[in-house]
C-alpha positions as CSV (number, residue, x, y, z in Angstrom):
1,X,-42.8,7.8,-31.5
2,X,-44.9,11.3,-30.5
3,X,-47.9,12.2,-28.1
4,X,-51.2,13.9,-29.1
5,X,-49.4,17.0,-27.5
6,X,-46.5,16.9,-30.2
7,X,-48.5,16.0,-33.3
8,X,-50.4,19.0,-32.0
9,X,-47.2,21.2,-32.9
10,X,-46.8,22.0,-28.8
11,X,-44.4,20.7,-26.3
12,X,-45.1,21.6,-23.1
13,X,-44.1,18.9,-20.9
14,X,-40.5,20.2,-22.2
15,X,-41.5,24.3,-20.9
16,X,-41.1,23.1,-17.7
17,X,-39.3,20.7,-14.7
18,X,-41.7,18.0,-13.3
19,X,-40.2,18.9,-10.0
20,X,-40.7,22.2,-10.2
21,X,-44.0,23.8,-9.3
22,X,-45.3,27.0,-10.8
23,X,-44.2,29.2,-7.9
24,X,-40.6,28.0,-8.2
25,X,-41.0,26.0,-5.4
26,X,-39.6,22.2,-5.8
27,X,-42.0,19.2,-5.6
28,X,-40.8,16.3,-3.8
29,X,-41.1,12.6,-5.2
30,X,-42.3,9.7,-3.7
31,X,-41.3,7.3,-6.5
32,X,-43.6,4.1,-6.2
33,X,-41.4,0.9,-5.6
34,X,-40.7,-1.0,-8.7
35,X,-41.2,-4.7,-9.1
36,X,-40.6,-6.5,-12.1
37,X,-38.2,-9.0,-14.5
38,X,-36.0,-5.9,-14.9
39,X,-35.7,-4.8,-11.5
40,X,-34.9,-7.8,-10.4
41,X,-32.0,-7.8,-12.6
42,X,-30.7,-4.2,-11.9
43,X,-31.1,-5.6,-7.9
44,X,-28.8,-8.3,-8.7
45,X,-26.3,-6.3,-10.6
46,X,-26.3,-4.0,-7.8
47,X,-24.8,-6.5,-5.3
48,X,-22.4,-7.0,-7.6
49,X,-21.4,-3.0,-8.1
50,X,-21.9,-2.1,-4.4
51,X,-18.9,-5.0,-3.5
52,X,-17.2,-4.0,-6.0
53,X,-17.4,-0.1,-5.1
54,X,-17.4,-0.8,-1.3
55,X,-14.4,-3.3,-2.0
56,X,-12.2,-2.2,-4.6
57,X,-9.8,0.3,-2.5
58,X,-9.3,-2.5,0.0
59,X,-8.4,-5.3,-2.8
60,X,-4.7,-5.4,-3.4
61,X,-2.7,-6.8,-6.7
62,X,0.9,-7.1,-6.2
63,X,0.8,-5.4,-2.6
64,X,-1.4,-2.5,-4.7
65,X,-4.7,-1.6,-4.1
66,X,-7.1,-2.3,-6.9
67,X,-8.1,1.2,-7.3
68,X,-6.7,4.4,-5.6
69,X,-6.6,7.7,-7.2
70,X,-4.2,9.8,-4.9
71,X,-4.1,13.2,-6.2
72,X,-2.4,14.1,-3.1
73,X,1.2,11.9,-3.8
74,X,-0.1,12.3,-7.7
75,X,-0.1,8.7,-7.0
76,X,-3.1,6.5,-9.7
77,X,-3.6,2.8,-9.2
78,X,-6.3,1.1,-12.0
79,X,-6.3,-2.4,-10.9
80,X,-3.0,-2.9,-9.4
81,X,-0.8,-1.0,-11.8
82,X,0.6,2.1,-10.1
83,X,0.6,5.4,-12.8
84,X,2.6,8.0,-11.3
85,X,3.1,12.2,-12.6
86,X,5.2,11.0,-15.4
87,X,2.7,8.7,-16.6
88,X,-0.2,11.2,-16.5
89,X,-0.5,11.1,-20.4
90,X,-1.2,7.2,-20.0
91,X,-3.5,7.8,-17.5
92,X,-5.0,10.4,-19.1
93,X,-5.8,8.4,-22.7
94,X,-7.3,5.5,-20.4
95,X,-9.6,8.4,-19.0
96,X,-10.4,9.5,-22.9
97,X,-11.0,6.0,-23.8
98,X,-13.7,5.5,-20.8
99,X,-15.3,8.4,-22.1
100,X,-15.1,7.6,-25.3
101,X,-16.3,4.6,-24.7
102,X,-19.2,6.0,-22.9
103,X,-20.2,7.8,-25.7
104,X,-20.1,4.8,-27.9
105,X,-22.6,3.3,-25.4
106,X,-25.0,6.5,-25.4
107,X,-25.2,6.3,-28.6
108,X,-26.2,2.5,-29.3
109,X,-28.3,2.4,-25.6
110,X,-28.9,5.8,-24.5
111,X,-28.3,6.7,-21.2
112,X,-28.6,3.2,-19.6
113,X,-25.7,4.0,-17.6
114,X,-27.1,6.2,-15.5
115,X,-30.1,3.9,-14.8
116,X,-27.7,0.4,-14.6
117,X,-23.9,1.5,-13.9
118,X,-23.5,4.8,-12.2
119,X,-23.0,5.1,-8.6
120,X,-25.4,8.0,-8.3
121,X,-28.3,5.5,-8.6
122,X,-27.3,2.5,-7.7
123,X,-26.6,4.2,-3.9
124,X,-29.8,6.0,-4.4
125,X,-31.7,3.9,-5.7
126,X,-30.6,0.2,-4.0
127,X,-29.5,1.4,-1.2
128,X,-31.1,4.6,0.7
129,X,-34.7,4.0,-1.2
130,X,-34.6,0.8,0.1
131,X,-34.1,1.8,3.4
132,X,-36.8,3.9,2.8
133,X,-39.3,1.7,1.7
134,X,-38.6,-0.3,4.8
135,X,-39.0,2.3,7.1
136,X,-41.9,5.0,5.6
137,X,-43.3,1.9,3.4
138,X,-44.5,3.1,-0.2
139,X,-44.8,5.6,-2.0
140,X,-49.1,6.3,-0.8
141,X,-47.7,5.6,2.5
142,X,-44.7,8.2,2.2
143,X,-47.3,11.0,0.9
144,X,-49.6,10.4,4.1
145,X,-46.8,10.4,6.4
146,X,-45.8,13.9,5.0
147,X,-48.7,15.3,5.7
148,X,-48.4,14.2,9.4
149,X,-47.3,16.9,12.3
150,X,-43.5,15.9,13.0
151,X,-44.3,14.0,16.0
152,X,-45.2,10.6,17.5
153,X,-44.8,7.6,15.1
154,X,-43.2,10.3,12.2
155,X,-40.8,11.8,14.5
156,X,-39.8,8.0,15.3
157,X,-40.0,7.2,11.7
158,X,-37.6,10.1,10.2
159,X,-35.2,9.7,13.3
160,X,-34.8,6.1,12.4
161,X,-34.2,6.6,8.9
162,X,-32.0,9.5,8.6
163,X,-30.3,7.9,11.2
164,X,-29.6,5.1,8.8
165,X,-28.7,7.8,6.1
166,X,-25.9,9.0,8.1
167,X,-24.9,5.5,8.8
168,X,-24.8,4.7,5.1
169,X,-23.2,8.1,4.1
170,X,-20.6,7.6,6.8
171,X,-19.4,4.4,5.2
172,X,-19.3,6.2,1.7
173,X,-17.8,8.8,2.3
174,X,-14.9,6.8,4.2
175,X,-14.8,4.7,1.0
176,X,-14.6,7.7,-1.1
177,X,-11.6,8.3,1.1
178,X,-10.4,5.5,0.7
179,X,-10.0,6.1,-2.7
180,X,-7.7,8.9,-2.6
181,X,-5.3,8.0,0.5
182,X,-5.5,4.3,0.1
183,X,-7.6,1.4,2.4
184,X,-4.4,0.8,4.5
185,X,-4.1,4.7,5.1
186,X,-7.8,4.9,5.6
187,X,-7.9,1.9,8.6
188,X,-4.7,3.6,10.1
189,X,-6.9,7.0,10.0
190,X,-10.0,5.1,11.6
191,X,-7.8,3.3,14.4
192,X,-4.8,5.7,15.5
193,X,-5.1,8.9,17.6
194,X,-7.2,11.5,16.0
195,X,-5.1,14.3,17.2
196,X,-2.5,12.5,14.3
197,X,-5.1,12.8,11.9
198,X,-6.7,16.3,11.8
199,X,-6.7,16.9,8.0
200,X,-8.0,13.1,7.2
201,X,-11.2,13.7,9.7
202,X,-11.8,16.6,8.3
203,X,-11.9,14.8,5.2
204,X,-13.9,12.2,6.6
205,X,-16.6,14.2,7.8
206,X,-16.8,16.3,4.8
207,X,-17.7,13.6,2.6
208,X,-19.7,12.4,5.1
209,X,-22.1,15.2,5.7
210,X,-21.9,16.0,1.3
211,X,-23.3,12.5,1.0
212,X,-25.5,12.8,3.5
213,X,-27.1,15.8,2.2
214,X,-27.1,14.5,-1.6
215,X,-28.9,11.1,-1.0
216,X,-31.4,12.5,2.1
217,X,-32.5,16.1,0.0
218,X,-30.3,16.9,-3.2
219,X,-31.1,13.2,-4.4
220,X,-32.5,13.2,-8.5
221,X,-31.6,16.7,-8.8
222,X,-28.4,15.5,-9.3
223,X,-29.2,13.2,-12.2
224,X,-31.2,16.3,-13.9
225,X,-29.3,19.4,-13.3
226,X,-26.1,18.5,-12.1
227,X,-24.4,15.9,-14.3
228,X,-22.8,17.1,-16.8
229,X,-23.7,13.8,-19.1
230,X,-27.2,14.3,-18.7
231,X,-26.5,17.9,-20.8
232,X,-24.4,16.0,-23.1
233,X,-26.9,13.5,-24.0
234,X,-28.4,15.4,-26.2
235,X,-25.8,15.3,-28.8
236,X,-25.1,11.8,-28.6
237,X,-28.3,10.5,-29.6
238,X,-29.6,9.8,-32.6
239,X,-33.1,8.1,-33.8
240,X,-31.1,5.0,-34.0
241,X,-30.2,5.0,-30.7
242,X,-31.8,2.2,-28.2
243,X,-33.7,4.4,-25.3
244,X,-36.5,3.2,-22.8
245,X,-39.5,4.5,-25.1
246,X,-43.3,4.6,-25.2
247,X,-45.4,3.2,-28.3
248,X,-47.4,5.7,-29.1
249,X,-48.6,4.2,-32.2
250,X,-49.8,1.0,-30.5
251,X,-50.9,3.2,-27.1
252,X,-52.7,6.1,-28.1
253,X,-55.4,6.6,-27.9
254,X,-55.4,6.4,-24.1
255,X,-58.4,5.4,-22.0
256,X,-58.8,4.1,-18.5
257,X,-60.6,0.6,-18.6
258,X,-64.2,1.9,-17.7
259,X,-64.2,4.7,-20.7
260,X,-63.2,2.0,-23.3
261,X,-66.4,0.2,-24.2
262,X,-67.4,3.5,-25.7
263,X,-64.3,4.1,-27.9
264,X,-63.6,2.4,-31.0
265,X,-59.8,3.7,-31.8
266,X,-58.9,3.0,-28.1
267,X,-55.3,2.5,-27.8
268,X,-53.3,0.1,-25.7
269,X,-52.5,2.7,-23.0
270,X,-55.2,2.3,-20.3
271,X,-53.9,5.9,-18.6
272,X,-53.3,3.8,-15.6
273,X,-50.3,6.6,-14.4
274,X,-47.8,4.1,-13.4
275,X,-45.1,4.8,-15.4
276,X,-45.0,8.2,-14.0
277,X,-45.3,7.1,-10.3
278,X,-42.3,5.0,-10.1
279,X,-40.0,7.4,-12.3
280,X,-37.4,8.5,-9.9
281,X,-36.7,11.7,-12.4
282,X,-40.4,12.3,-12.3
283,X,-41.1,12.2,-15.6
284,X,-43.7,11.1,-18.2
285,X,-42.3,8.7,-20.3
286,X,-45.4,8.8,-22.6
287,X,-44.5,13.0,-24.0
288,X,-42.3,11.5,-26.3
289,X,-38.3,11.6,-27.2
290,X,-36.5,12.8,-26.2
291,X,-36.6,13.2,-22.4
292,X,-33.1,14.5,-21.0
293,X,-34.6,13.7,-17.5
294,X,-35.0,10.1,-18.7
295,X,-32.1,7.7,-16.7
296,X,-33.1,4.8,-18.6
297,X,-33.8,2.8,-15.2
298,X,-36.7,0.8,-17.0
299,X,-39.3,1.2,-13.8
300,X,-42.1,2.0,-16.0
301,X,-40.8,-1.0,-18.2
302,X,-41.7,-3.4,-16.0
303,X,-44.9,-1.5,-14.2
304,X,-46.2,-1.2,-17.7
305,X,-46.0,-4.5,-18.5
306,X,-47.7,-6.0,-15.3
307,X,-50.8,-3.8,-16.7
308,X,-50.5,-4.9,-20.0
309,X,-50.3,-8.3,-18.4
310,X,-53.9,-8.3,-16.3
311,X,-55.4,-6.3,-19.0
312,X,-54.4,-9.1,-21.4
313,X,-52.3,-7.7,-23.8
314,X,-49.2,-7.9,-25.0
315,X,-46.2,-6.5,-22.7
316,X,-44.0,-3.9,-24.5
317,X,-45.9,-1.1,-24.6
318,X,-43.2,0.8,-23.1
319,X,-39.7,-1.4,-24.1
320,X,-36.1,-0.5,-25.0
321,X,-36.4,0.9,-28.7
322,X,-35.0,3.2,-31.1
323,X,-37.7,6.2,-32.8
324,X,-36.7,4.2,-36.3
325,X,-38.0,1.0,-35.3
326,X,-41.0,2.8,-33.6
327,X,-41.7,5.3,-36.3
328,X,-40.6,3.1,-39.3
329,X,-40.3,-0.5,-38.0
330,X,-36.3,0.1,-38.8
331,X,-33.7,-3.1,-37.2
332,X,-31.1,-1.3,-35.8
333,X,-28.0,-1.0,-37.7
334,X,-24.5,0.4,-37.4
335,X,-24.2,3.8,-38.9
336,X,-21.3,5.8,-39.7
337,X,-21.3,7.5,-36.4
338,X,-21.1,4.0,-34.5
339,X,-18.3,2.8,-36.7
340,X,-16.0,5.8,-36.1
341,X,-16.6,5.7,-32.5
342,X,-15.6,1.8,-32.1
343,X,-12.5,2.8,-34.5
344,X,-11.3,5.1,-32.4
345,X,-12.1,3.4,-28.8
346,X,-10.2,0.5,-30.3
347,X,-7.2,2.7,-31.4
348,X,-6.7,4.4,-28.4
349,X,-7.2,1.3,-25.7
350,X,-4.5,-0.7,-28.1
351,X,-2.7,2.6,-27.9
352,X,-2.7,2.9,-24.0
353,X,-2.3,-1.0,-23.7
354,X,1.1,-0.8,-25.8
355,X,2.6,2.5,-23.9
356,X,1.4,0.4,-20.8
357,X,3.6,-2.9,-21.3
358,X,6.4,-0.6,-22.9
359,X,6.8,1.6,-19.9
360,X,10.4,1.3,-18.6
361,X,10.5,-0.2,-15.3
362,X,12.2,2.7,-13.3
363,X,11.9,6.8,-13.8
364,X,15.0,8.4,-13.5
365,X,15.2,12.2,-13.4
366,X,18.9,13.8,-12.7
367,X,19.8,17.4,-12.1
368,X,22.4,19.3,-10.9
369,X,22.0,20.6,-7.5
370,X,20.2,24.5,-7.5
371,X,22.5,27.3,-6.2
372,X,25.6,25.2,-6.4
373,X,28.4,25.2,-8.7
374,X,31.6,23.1,-8.1
375,X,33.7,22.0,-4.3
376,X,37.7,22.0,-5.0
377,X,38.6,18.6,-3.3
378,X,42.2,17.3,-2.3
379,X,44.4,16.0,-4.5
380,X,43.7,18.9,-7.0
381,X,39.9,17.5,-8.0
382,X,36.8,19.1,-8.4
383,X,33.4,17.8,-7.7
384,X,29.6,18.9,-8.7
385,X,26.2,17.9,-6.6
386,X,23.7,16.5,-8.2
387,X,20.0,15.7,-6.9
388,X,18.7,11.8,-8.3
389,X,14.9,11.0,-8.6
390,X,14.2,7.2,-8.9
391,X,11.1,5.8,-8.9
392,X,10.8,1.9,-9.0
393,X,7.3,1.0,-10.6
394,X,7.8,-3.0,-10.3
395,X,6.5,-4.9,-7.4
396,X,10.3,-5.8,-6.9
397,X,13.2,-4.1,-5.0
398,X,16.4,-2.9,-7.1
399,X,19.8,-2.3,-6.6
400,X,20.8,0.8,-7.9
401,X,24.7,1.7,-9.0
402,X,25.4,4.6,-10.9
403,X,29.1,5.0,-12.5
404,X,30.3,8.1,-14.9
405,X,32.0,7.1,-18.1
406,X,34.5,10.2,-17.8
407,X,38.4,9.1,-17.6
408,X,39.0,9.4,-13.7
409,X,35.5,9.9,-12.8
410,X,34.4,9.0,-9.1
411,X,31.0,9.2,-7.5
412,X,30.1,9.6,-4.2
413,X,26.7,9.0,-2.6
414,X,25.2,11.1,1.1
415,X,24.5,8.3,2.7
416,X,24.5,4.7,1.4
417,X,24.1,3.9,-2.5
418,X,19.9,3.5,-2.2
419,X,18.3,0.6,-3.3
420,X,14.8,1.5,-4.9
421,X,12.0,0.3,-3.2
422,X,8.5,-1.6,-5.1
423,X,6.5,1.5,-5.9
424,X,8.6,4.0,-4.3
425,X,10.2,7.5,-5.2
426,X,13.2,7.6,-3.7
427,X,15.4,11.0,-3.9
428,X,19.3,10.6,-3.1
429,X,21.9,12.9,-3.5
430,X,25.9,12.4,-4.7
431,X,28.9,14.0,-5.9
432,X,30.2,13.6,-9.2
433,X,34.3,14.4,-8.6
434,X,36.9,14.7,-11.2
435,X,40.5,15.6,-11.6
436,X,40.7,19.5,-11.6
437,X,42.9,19.8,-15.5
438,X,40.8,17.3,-17.1
439,X,37.5,17.6,-16.2
440,X,35.0,18.0,-18.9
441,X,31.8,20.6,-19.5
442,X,30.0,17.6,-19.9
443,X,29.7,14.2,-18.1
444,X,28.2,11.0,-19.0
445,X,26.1,8.9,-16.2
446,X,25.3,5.6,-16.6
447,X,22.9,4.0,-14.7
448,X,22.5,0.0,-13.6
449,X,19.8,-2.2,-11.9
450,X,20.7,-5.2,-10.5
451,X,23.9,-4.9,-12.6
452,X,22.0,-4.3,-15.8
453,X,22.4,-1.2,-18.2
454,X,19.0,0.9,-17.9
455,X,20.1,4.3,-18.7
456,X,22.4,6.5,-20.1
457,X,22.3,10.3,-19.3
458,X,24.5,13.7,-20.0
459,X,25.2,16.3,-17.8
460,X,26.6,19.8,-17.4
461,X,29.6,19.8,-15.1
462,X,31.2,23.1,-14.0
463,X,34.8,23.2,-13.1
464,X,37.2,26.1,-12.3
465,X,38.6,27.7,-15.2
466,X,42.5,26.9,-16.0
């Protein structure tokens, strides 16, 4: 699975970045528009992904958004299931499970997440890039347009393109904000008096400009330089991993169609360069394995297969394959590493599901009011002030009742005895009053929800010494 450069012991391509010139300036990429079976499949899949990414904050399950990551109120919703600060360890375990799943997926299928599922790629290739092809044409036309002075037709096309880019960035930025504050809050922010939502509007403008810069300028550099997953990929892959790969045994020696008649040892690669032309990160897949810039988008597979068919050769010169399969004709095998990753993933996922189904429906936290000691009451009684924090994690309202097991005790809420609304953090304050002569150092509180005992707590109680 090596190119001639590698077999000679040289890997010049690893000493430079395809998007940076010799003088350190950026080489702007103009990828050729992909065509083929895999690109059609990616496009079809992208519509479902885009629908999910754009609608998830607005779809509700049991009154909650499908997904919301409200770091401001420390409230996280995953598929309608609410995770509060008290449940953060479950949320953290779910994230760990997700990342282990990506590691397992990478060990088996390489960087396929980047090319097929990553939101960065989906938005770039299936929205912004297609809008660019529609306005400026394919890669050849874009290159010609770039050399023209900024006036006339070029000026019109650039204004039109960047206007569409900005509109798409505004939509994505708003949806990104909805993932944080919720779909209802976003709609209120857009429709209400702007002066009442300065912070929200500032965030909206920031996200819009950030996405506009990302997709109009930074582009593939996010995947090659900024994304941490690309950096970690090298330790996840091995010779058994299935990646987009060039079959050097079959393809070398390369020769263009006009030169092949005079060559006896010519390989199937006709050196047309289409695999480079369609690559969104500007690499040459023929340079060998691994190339961390490759996002496994399969554009080179589609391009090469079309050339092979025109040449009357079998498709698959570039295909999904492992290094072992190309070098030694070995079939994919389940390695101990894959088994370990799978075992950890199954165990963590099972544990998380058990925690979710076993977690209590209500979180109760009671503390004595800070800075307070005791209050002397009539009839020789003494009271202490307590702050209560109740989180109703269900979708139904709950009737709360608090009782004290100590003899002669009474409880007085400041205000009415609270009703706990669904998915709401309810704070309340109440007095616990006891006879002065028999006041203990500890009291036992019992908490009833809809007349059912759900929790008991032992708290300190301060009274004057007799």
